[in-house]
C-alpha positions, 0 to 999 in steps of 0.5 A: 463502515471501516475499509482495508488498503491492501498493497501488493508490490514487487521491488525493483532491485537496487532500489533502497534508496527510491523505497527510503524516500517513499516509504519516510513519507507514505507510511505516516501520511496512511497513519496520520489518516487514520490507518492502521497495519493490519498485517504485512507479508512477504511471498513464499510460493505462487500457489496458482497464477504465477509472477505474484507480488513481493510483498503484501501490506493490509492497513484498515481505515475508518472510512474510505473518504480517509484513505482517499484523502490520503491517497491524493493528497499534495504530500503523497503525490510528491513521493509518487515518483520515488514509489515509481522507481523503487517498485516494478509492480505497486498495486492499491486496492480499497476493499470492505467485506460484503454487509452481512447478511 
């Protein structure tokens, strides 16, 4: 069953170097695990709630195990400090469509 990795993030001001260090490693890890981007979006406005994320990215993977293996890999864990410096908020959500009735 395919799954979606949904990232909702807000970058810190002046975090370009940390963002670049994170993205240059994290994106290839996700792609190597079979992830394909299905969407990248920037926030226009908060229509309900407040302080929504600046950006949302969605990747599709073959299965949950592929996502979990990528996220817990030593290579990914090595760039988590860069991620934490680059973003004020960074949420990773694993999602799947409900089974057909």
